[in-house]
C-alpha positions in Angstrom: 0.0 -0.1 0.3 3.2 2.2 0.8 4.3 1.8 -2.7 1.1 2.3 -4.2 0.4 5.6 -2.3 4.2 6.7 -3.3 3.7 6.1 -7.0 0.6 8.1 -7.1 2.2 11.6 -6.7 4.8 10.6 -9.1 2.1 9.8 -11.6 0.0 13.0 -11.1 3.1 15.0 -11.3 4.2 13.6 -14.9 0.3 13.8 -15.8 0.6 17.4 -14.9 3.9 18.1 -16.7 2.5 16.3 -19.6 -0.7 18.5 -19.2 1.4 22.2 -19.2 3.8 21.1 -22.1 0.8 20.3 -24.2 -0.9 23.8 -23.3 2.4 25.4 -24.0 3.4 23.9 -27.3 0.0 23.8 -28.5 0.5 26.9 -31.2 3.4 25.8 -32.2 2.5 22.2 -32.6 -0.3 23.6 -35.2 2.6 25.5 -37.2 4.8 22.8 -37.4 2.1 20.3 -38.5 1.0 22.7 -41.0 4.5 23.2 -42.4 5.0 19.2 -42.4 1.8 18.8 -44.6 2.9 21.4 -47.0 6.4 19.2 -47.2 4.9 16.2 -47.6 2.3 17.1 -50.3 5.5 18.4 -52.4 7.4 15.6 -51.9 4.6 13.0 -52.8 3.3 15.3 -55.9 5.2 12.8 -58.4 4.8 9.6 -56.7 1.2 9.8 -56.0 0.6 11.3 -59.3 -1.5 14.2 -57.7 -0.9 16.7 -60.7 -2.9 14.1 -62.5 -5.3 13.3 -60.1 -5.9 17.0 -59.2 -6.1 17.3 -63.4 -8.7 14.5 -63.0 -11.0 16.2 -60.4 -11.0 19.6 -61.9 -12.3 17.7 -65.1 -15.0 16.2 -62.8 -15.9 19.2 -61.0 -16.3 21.2 -64.5 -18.8 18.3 -65.7 -21.0 18.8 -62.6 -24.3 20.7 -63.1 -25.4 23.5 -61.2 -28.1 21.5 -59.9 -25.3 19.9 -57.7 -24.0 22.6 -56.3 -27.5 24.0 -55.0 -28.2 20.4 -53.5 -24.7 20.7 -51.9 -25.3 24.0 -50.6 -28.8 23.3 -49.6 -28.1 20.4 -47.6 -25.4 22.4 -45.7 -27.7 24.8 -45.1 -30.4 22.4 -43.7 -28.0 20.4 -41.5 -26.6 23.6 -39.9 -30.3 24.8 -39.3 -31.2 22.1 -37.5 -28.0 22.5 -35.4 -29.0 26.0 -34.8 -32.5 25.0 -33.7 -31.0 22.3 -31.3 -27.7 24.7 -29.9 -30.8 27.6 -29.5 -33.0 25.2 -27.9 -30.7 23.9 -25.4 -29.5 27.4 -24.6 -32.6 28.4 -23.7 -33.2 25.3 -21.4 -29.9 25.2 -19.9 -28.4 28.4 -20.4 -25.5 27.0 -22.3 -24.2 25.9 -25.8 -24.0 22.2 -25.8 -21.4 22.3 -28.3 -19.2 24.6 -25.8 -20.3 22.4 -23.0 -19.0 19.5 -24.4 -16.0 20.8 -25.7 -15.0 22.3 -22.2 -15.6 19.1 -20.7 -13.6 16.9 -22.8 -10.7 18.9 -24.3 -10.3 21.5 -21.6 -8.5 18.9 -19.3 -6.4 17.7 -22.0 -5.0 21.3 -22.9 -4.3 21.8 -19.1 -7.4 24.3 -18.4 -9.0 24.6 -15.0 -12.3 22.6 -14.1 -15.1 24.9 -14.4 -16.7 23.4 -11.3 -13.8 24.9 -9.5 -14.6 26.5 -6.2 -11.3 28.0 -5.1 -11.8 31.2 -7.0 -12.0 33.9 -4.3 -14.1 37.2 -4.6 -13.7 40.4 -2.7 -16.5 41.1 0.2 -18.2 44.4 1.0 -15.3 45.2 3.0 -12.6 44.2 0.9 -11.7 41.2 2.0 -11.6 38.1 0.0 -14.4 35.9 0.3 -14.9 32.4 -1.2 -17.5 32.3 -3.8 -20.7 30.3 -2.9 -20.9 27.0 -4.9 -24.2 25.3 -5.8 -24.5 23.5 -2.6 -24.5 27.0 -0.8 -27.7 28.4 -2.7 -30.1 27.6 0.2 -33.8 27.2 -0.5 -36.2 28.8 1.7 -39.7 28.0 2.4 -41.9 30.9 0.8 -43.6 32.8 3.9 -46.6 33.6 2.1 -47.3 30.6 0.0 -50.7 30.0 -1.2 -53.1 27.2 -0.7 -52.9 23.9 -2.9 -56.4 23.4 -3.0 -57.7 26.9 -3.1 -55.5 28.3 -5.0 -52.8 26.4 -7.0 -55.6 23.7 -8.1 -57.8 26.2 -9.2 -55.1 27.8 -11.6 -54.7 24.2 -13.3 -58.4 23.7 -13.3 -58.8 26.9 -15.6 -55.3 27.2 -17.3 -54.5 23.2 -17.4 -51.0 24.3 -16.5 -49.0 22.9 -13.2 -47.8 25.9 -11.3 -45.6 23.9 -9.1 -42.7 21.5 -10.0 -42.4 18.3 -8.7 -38.6 19.5 -6.7 -40.7 22.2 -5.4 -43.2 19.8 -3.6 -40.7 17.3 -2.7 -39.3 20.1 -0.5 -42.5 20.9 1.1 -43.0 17.3 1.4 -40.0 17.2 3.5 -40.6 20.1 5.3 -43.7 18.5 6.4 -42.6 15.3 7.3 -39.7 16.8 9.4 -42.0 19.5 11.0 -44.7 17.6 12.2 -43.3 14.2 13.0 -39.6 14.8 13.1 -39.4 15.4 16.9 -41.5 12.3 17.7 -39.6 9.4 19.6 -42.4 6.7 18.3 -44.4 7.0 15.5 -48.2 6.3 16.2 -49.9 4.2 13.4 -51.8 7.5 12.0 -48.3 9.4 12.0 -46.4 6.6 9.9 -49.7 6.9 7.6 -49.3 10.6 7.2 -45.4 10.2 6.8 -46.4 8.2 3.6 -49.1 10.7 2.8 -46.7 13.6 2.4 -44.3 11.9 0.0 -47.6 10.8 -2.4 -46.8 12.4 -5.8 -50.8 12.3 -6.4 -53.0 14.5 -4.7 -55.9 12.4 -4.2 -53.5 9.8 -2.9 -52.5 12.2 0.0 -56.2 13.0 0.5 -56.9 9.4 0.9 -54.2 8.6 3.4 -55.2 11.9 5.2 -58.8 10.1 5.6 -57.4 6.7 6.7 -55.3 8.6 9.5 -58.6 10.3 10.5 -60.0 6.5 10.7 -57.3 5.4 12.7 -57.2 8.5 15.0 -60.1 11.1 15.2 -57.3 13.5 16.6 -54.9 13.4 14.2 -54.1 17.1 13.5 -51.7 16.5 10.7 -54.3 14.7 8.9 -56.6 17.9 9.1 -53.8 20.1 8.3 -53.4 18.3 4.5 -56.9 18.5 3.9 -56.9 22.3 4.4 -54.1 22.5 2.5 -55.3 20.3 -0.7 -58.7 19.3 -0.1 -60.4 22.3 0.6 -61.4 24.5 -2.3 -62.1 27.7 -0.6 -60.2 29.7 1.9 -63.2 29.7 4.1 -63.5 26.0 4.2 -59.9 25.8 4.6 -59.9 27.7 7.8 -62.8 25.8 9.1 -60.4 22.5 9.0 -57.6 24.6 10.7 -59.7 25.5 13.5 -60.4 21.7 13.9 -57.0 20.8 13.5 -56.0 23.7 16.2 -58.5 22.0 19.0 -57.1 18.9 18.7 -53.2 20.1 18.2 -52.5 19.6 21.7 -49.1 21.0 22.9 -47.3 19.9 19.5 -45.6 23.5 19.1 -44.4 22.8 15.7 -48.2 21.7 14.7 -49.6 24.8 16.7 -47.2 27.6 15.0 -48.2 26.1 11.5 -51.8 26.3 11.9 -52.0 29.4 13.6 -50.1 31.2 10.8 -52.0 29.4 8.5 -55.3 30.6 10.0 -53.9 34.1 10.2 -53.2 34.2 6.7 -56.7 32.6 6.0 -57.9 35.6 7.9 -55.8 38.1 5.7 -56.9 36.5 2.5 -60.8 37.1 3.8 -60.5 40.7 4.4 -60.0 40.3 7.8 -56.7 42.2 8.2 -56.8 43.5 11.3 -57.3 40.0 13.0 -54.6 38.9 10.7 -52.3 41.4 12.3 -52.9 40.4 15.8 -52.8 36.8 15.1 -49.3 37.3 13.6 -48.2 39.6 16.4 -49.4 37.2 19.2 -47.6 34.5 17.4 -44.0 36.3 17.4 -44.5 37.1 20.7 -45.8 33.6 21.8 -42.7 31.9 19.9 -39.9 34.5 19.4 -37.2 32.3 18.6 -39.2 30.8 15.7 -37.4 33.7 13.7 -36.5 31.4 10.9 -39.9 30.7 9.6 -40.1 34.7 8.7 -43.5 35.4 10.0 -42.7 39.2 10.2 -42.9 38.9 6.6 -46.3 38.1 6.8 -46.8 40.8 9.1 -45.1 43.5 7.2 -47.6 42.6 3.9 -50.8 42.7 6.1 -49.5 46.2 7.5 -48.7 47.6 4.0 -52.5 46.5 3.2 -54.0 48.3 6.1 -51.3 51.3 5.1 -50.2 51.2 8.8 -46.7 52.3 7.5 -45.7 53.7 10.9 -45.7 50.0 12.3 -44.1 49.0 9.1 -41.3 51.0 10.1 -41.2 49.8 13.4 -41.0 46.1 12.3 -38.2 47.2 9.7 -36.3 48.8 12.3 -36.1 45.5 14.1 -35.7 43.2 11.2 -33.6 45.3 8.9 -30.6 44.5 10.6 -26.9 44.2 9.7 -26.7 40.8 11.7 -30.0 39.5 10.1 -30.1 37.6 7.0 -31.8 40.0 4.5 -34.7 39.5 1.7 -36.3 41.4 -1.1 -39.3 41.8 1.4 -37.3 43.7 3.6 -35.2 45.3 1.2 -37.8 46.6 -1.1 -40.2 47.6 1.7 -37.7 49.9 2.9 -37.2 51.4 -0.4 -41.1 51.7 -0.7 -41.2 53.9 2.5 -38.5 55.9 1.5 -40.0 56.4 -2.3 -43.4 57.1 -0.9 -42.4 60.0 1.0 -40.9 62.0 -2.1 -42.1 60.1 -5.1 -45.8 62.0 -5.5 -43.7 65.1 -6.4 -40.8 63.7 -8.0 -40.0 64.9 -11.7 -36.9 63.4 -13.6 -36.8 66.7 -15.6 -36.5 68.7 -12.1 -34.4 66.4 -10.7 -31.7 66.7 -13.0 -31.9 70.8 -13.5 -32.0 71.4 -9.4 -30.1 67.8 -8.0 -31.5 65.5 -5.8 -32.9 66.8 -2.3 -31.5 64.6 0.7 -35.0 62.6 1.0 -34.8 61.7 -2.9 -31.0 60.8 -2.5 -32.2 58.6 0.6 -35.0 56.9 -1.4 -32.7 56.2 -4.7 -30.0 54.8 -2.6 -32.8 52.7 -0.8 -34.1 51.5 -4.3 -30.1 50.7 -5.4 -29.5 48.6 -2.2 -33.0 46.8 -3.0 -32.2 45.9 -6.7 -28.5 44.7 -5.6 -29.8 42.1 -3.4 -32.4 41.2 -6.2 -32.2 42.6 -9.8 -35.1 40.5 -10.7 -37.7 42.2 -8.9 -38.5 45.7 -10.6 -39.3 44.2 -14.3 -42.3 42.8 -12.2 -43.1 45.6 -10.2 -43.0 47.5 -13.7 -44.9 44.8 -15.4 -42.3 44.3 -18.2 -42.5 40.7 -17.1 -45.7 38.7 -16.4 -46.4 37.3 -13.6 -47.4 33.8 -12.3 -48.3 32.3 -9.3 -45.3 32.1 -6.2 -43.5 28.5 -5.8 -43.8 27.1 -2.4 -39.9 27.7 -1.9 -37.8 30.6 -3.1 -34.2 31.2 -3.6 -33.0 34.3 -2.3 -31.8 37.0 -4.2 -33.2 34.7 -7.1 -36.2 34.7 -9.7 -38.1 33.1 -7.7 -38.1 35.5 -4.5 -38.7 37.9 -7.2 -41.8 36.5 -8.2 -43.2 35.6 -4.3 -42.6 39.5 -3.6 -44.3 41.0 -6.5 -47.1 38.5 -6.4 -48.2 39.9 -2.9 -46.4 43.5 -2.9 -47.2 44.9 -6.3 -50.6 46.5 -5.2 -48.7 48.4 -2.6 -46.3 50.0 -5.0 -49.2 51.2 -7.0 -50.9 52.3 -4.4 -48.0 55.0 -3.3 -48.4 57.7 -5.8 -45.4 58.1 -8.3 -43.5 55.2 -6.5 -43.4 53.2 -9.6 -42.5 56.2 -11.5 -39.3 56.6 -9.4 -38.3 53.3 -9.4 -38.5 53.2 -13.5 -36.1 56.3 -13.4 -33.7 54.7 -11.1 -33.2 51.2 -10.7 -31.0 50.5 -13.8 -28.6 52.9 -12.2 -27.8 50.2 -9.9 -25.8 48.3 -12.2 -23.3 51.1 -13.3 -22.4 50.8 -9.3 -21.7 47.1 -9.7 -20.4 46.3 -13.5 -18.9 42.9 -12.3 -21.8 41.4 -10.1 -20.5 38.2 -9.9 -17.2 39.3 -8.9 -17.7 42.1 -6.7 -20.6 43.6 -4.6 -21.3 47.2 -3.7 -23.4 46.6 -0.4 -24.1 43.0 -0.5 -21.7 39.9 -1.1 -21.1 39.2 -5.0 -24.3 38.4 -6.7 -24.3 34.2 -6.3 -24.0 32.2 -9.8 -25.9 29.4 -8.9 -29.4 31.1 -8.8 -30.7 30.4 -12.6 -30.2 26.6 -11.9 -32.3 26.5 -8.7 -34.9 28.6 -10.3 -35.2 26.5 -13.1 -35.7 23.6 -10.8 -38.6 25.6 -8.6 -40.1 27.7 -11.3 -42.6 25.6 -13.7 -41.1 25.1 -17.4 -43.6 27.8 -18.9 -41.9 30.5 -16.9 -39.4 32.4 -18.6 -36.8 32.7 -15.9 -35.2 35.7 -15.3 -31.4 35.6 -15.8 -28.9 38.3 -14.0 -26.4 39.3 -15.3 -28.1 38.6 -18.7 -25.8 36.0 -20.9 -24.8 36.9 -24.3 -25.3 34.3 -26.9 -23.0 31.7 -27.3 -20.3 31.8 -29.9 -21.5 28.6 -31.6 -25.0 29.9 -31.8 -23.9 32.8 -33.9 -21.5 30.5 -35.8 -24.0 28.0 -36.8 -26.4 31.0 -37.4 -24.4 32.8 -40.1 -23.2 29.4 -41.8 -26.8 28.3 -42.3 -27.4 31.9 -44.0 -24.5 32.2 -45.7 -25.2 28.4 -47.3 -28.5 28.8 -47.7 -27.5 32.3 -49.8 -25.1 30.4 -51.9 -28.0 28.0 -52.7 -30.2 30.5 -53.8 -27.5 32.5 -55.8 -26.4 29.5 -57.8 -30.1 28.3 -58.4 -30.7 31.7 -59.8 -27.3 32.5 -61.7 -25.4 29.3 -62.3 -23.0 30.7 -64.9 -22.2 33.9 -63.1 -21.6 31.6 -59.7 -19.5 29.0 -61.8 -17.0 31.6 -62.6 -16.7 32.7 -59.1 -16.2 29.3 -57.8 -13.4 29.2 -60.3 -12.1 32.2 -59.5 -12.1 31.6 -55.4 -10.8 28.3 -55.8 -8.0 29.7 -58.3 -7.0 32.3 -55.6 -7.5 29.5 -52.8 -4.7 27.3 -54.4 -2.3 30.3 -55.5 -0.2 30.3 -52.4 0.4 26.2 -52.9 1.7 26.7 -56.6 3.9 29.7 -55.2 5.2 27.4 -52.7 6.0 24.6 -55.0 7.8 27.0 -57.3 10.2 28.0 -54.6 10.8 24.7 -53.4 11.7 23.9 -56.9 14.0 27.1 -57.3 15.7 26.4 -53.8 16.4 22.7 -54.1 18.3 20.8 -56.8 16.0 18.8 -59.1 18.4 15.5 -58.7 17.8 15.9 -54.6 14.0 15.9 -55.0 14.3 12.7 -57.3 16.7 10.6 -55.4 14.2 11.5 -52.1 11.2 10.5 -54.3 13.0 7.1 -55.4 13.7 6.4 -51.1 
């Protein structure tokens, strides 16, 4: 084993040296190879009767009709067009070029390149210190604090449109949440709990509902079963609230169940228009369970207070949770920006501001907008209705498109209510990108923008939604190349079909010009080397 362990570093060192040598000599190898090919052609010119072969080929090509060239260029255009369509589809679906991805995966290691999956690159943080760039595994997915009800909201959308608003990945995360939240601390599972564990894992909604009824038959006081029925079987918010009330009565002292049920009951009250009641329930819940801050109940409270237009209370909540030591969210950053924009937006005019400059209050509002946009750059397009909204997912990725959808879905109405706020946002939000020209490398007020948001958002958001990507990716080279090749060959096919004689003259002139350097090289070699030397060499 020692010999094996000792030989590995040597073999690895040899491999690395070989890769580095190949990488260094690659450009020179190409030149040497090209020169050797020219010399070989010249040496074998007479033995292989290349002159006669070229003459025969020329005669054969002259006998071909224009229809052959039309078919040739048309076929080339068709093949390159099919490649273009595939490349475009792959880029829209996965955000990269298939040819480029395969080339990088297989050729880059041979040429001594660095693996693209490496996470050793360092990025500067806000205070100038080096911070490791987050990897895909570090892009944590959070439960959406304002997630909708499946039976009363998501399913109704499916019935009307025929589209599934939730992905299997998103629903699987919810199943894991429910399993952990409702039965994770139970020392020994009761029979009905085992049934509910299986129910959360079922992919078929009807199978989940049947399992919930089975658990109720086993124990009439199975609160988790009533929670599932409220979430998935109830077709109205009123019916869901009734089932939650029944679950609350039999929940007992299970803290997880109590918190979940009370929160959903508060959300039911909010959706049914009993907003003050919902605010009181949320405040009581936060006071009763202060250590459950990771559930982000304050985001539910902020939305309800904005609906009441209780802006002083909103500011009080922000003062507590918009702290440097606490994790941020789009709700925190954009609500703070809304309050500051609301104070000046009704009188804001871009023309007047350009003449006299920004006042202190306007500057504070603009800076708050820039801060919010830096945290999540996807939100403004939804607030300004430059992009269509969809139903929010049950889980979100902070700073991603999924969080932007969830925030705008519930808060667009609050921005519209503040006169001029959307106008101020429209005039100022794009200025953020001048402050952070390289968002993946260095941030301004936050850490660099994570590069894994697109991958996670594509898993969380339905396929019919066009995922917002930041920073915007340019079209890969191979898409542009295949587009140009398809267009060029199609043009040649059309011109050859319309003007066969003219294109024939053009083709002969083109090939004559193309092979002129080869003839020039052969003439120079003849004059440089004695004919006897080449005669003896060809005999060998």
